[in-house]
C-alpha positions as CSV (number, residue, x, y, z in Angstrom):
1,M,31.0,82.9,135.7
2,A,34.2,82.5,133.4
3,K,36.0,85.9,132.5
4,P,35.5,86.7,129.0
5,S,38.5,86.1,126.7
6,L,40.4,89.3,125.2
7,P,39.1,88.9,121.9
8,R,35.5,89.0,123.0
9,M,35.9,91.7,125.2
10,L,37.6,93.6,122.3
11,R,35.1,92.7,119.9
12,Q,32.4,93.6,122.0
13,Q,34.0,97.3,122.6
14,P,35.5,98.4,119.1
15,T,37.2,101.7,118.2
16,T,35.4,104.1,116.2
17,P,38.1,103.5,113.5
18,E,37.5,100.0,113.9
19,V,33.8,100.3,113.2
20,R,34.4,102.6,110.4
21,F,36.8,99.7,108.9
22,W,34.3,97.2,109.3
23,L,31.4,99.0,107.4
24,L,33.7,99.5,104.6
25,T,34.4,95.7,104.2
26,Y,30.7,95.1,103.9
27,S,30.7,95.0,99.9
28,L,33.6,92.3,100.3
29,R,31.9,90.5,103.0
30,Q,28.6,90.0,100.7
31,Q,31.1,88.9,97.9
32,G,32.2,85.8,100.2
33,W,35.6,87.7,101.4
34,H,34.8,86.4,104.9
35,F,36.7,89.0,107.3
36,R,37.1,88.2,111.3
37,K,37.4,90.8,113.9
38,Q,39.9,90.7,116.8
39,A,40.9,87.0,115.9
40,P,43.9,85.3,117.7
41,M,46.8,84.5,115.5
42,G,49.2,82.7,117.7
43,R,49.8,84.5,120.6
44,Y,48.3,87.8,119.1
45,V,45.1,89.1,118.7
46,V,44.5,91.2,115.3
47,D,42.2,93.6,114.5
48,F,40.9,91.9,111.3
49,V,41.8,88.9,109.2
50,C,40.7,87.8,105.8
51,H,42.1,84.3,105.9
52,R,41.2,83.3,102.1
53,A,43.2,86.7,101.0
54,R,46.2,86.1,103.7
55,L,45.6,89.6,104.9
56,I,45.6,91.3,108.2
57,V,44.6,94.8,108.6
58,E,45.7,96.5,112.1
59,I,44.3,99.4,113.1
60,D,46.8,101.3,115.0
61,G,46.3,104.1,117.6
62,V,48.6,106.3,119.6
63,S,50.0,103.8,121.4
64,H,51.7,101.9,118.8
65,Y,53.9,105.1,118.0
66,T,55.9,105.0,121.2
67,D,59.3,103.0,121.2
68,Q,58.1,100.1,122.9
69,G,55.1,99.9,120.7
70,I,57.1,100.2,117.4
71,A,59.2,97.2,118.9
72,H,56.2,95.0,119.9
73,D,54.5,95.8,116.1
74,A,58.0,94.9,114.6
75,A,58.0,91.5,116.4
76,R,54.2,90.8,115.8
77,T,54.4,91.6,112.2
78,A,57.6,89.6,111.4
79,F,55.5,86.3,113.0
80,L,52.5,87.5,111.0
81,V,54.5,87.4,107.9
82,G,56.3,84.3,108.8
83,E,53.0,82.6,109.1
84,G,52.2,83.7,105.3
85,Y,50.3,86.7,105.9
86,R,50.2,90.4,104.6
87,V,50.1,93.2,107.4
88,L,48.5,96.5,106.4
89,R,48.6,99.2,109.4
90,S,46.2,102.0,109.0
91,P,47.2,104.7,111.6
92,T,44.4,106.3,113.5
93,S,44.5,110.2,113.9
94,M,47.1,110.9,116.3
């Protein structure tokens, strides 16, 4: 049996803040604003993306606030902005 992909595993095990954000997008999704969860974008997997709005929403946990996490997020954001997306980062409680 094939190993599930990283995006699929992340979709199957969302964090509480990711579940809350998904519920908040319900009315937008009902109006035709399609959001994808844990979507591959280049070599990265973004938490949420709305291609129509060219918007990526990242729900950042505590690991994003280390020196290594900050550097990784800067490179990731630069790539995504270079692809024409706006990146909105939402911190979870630390």
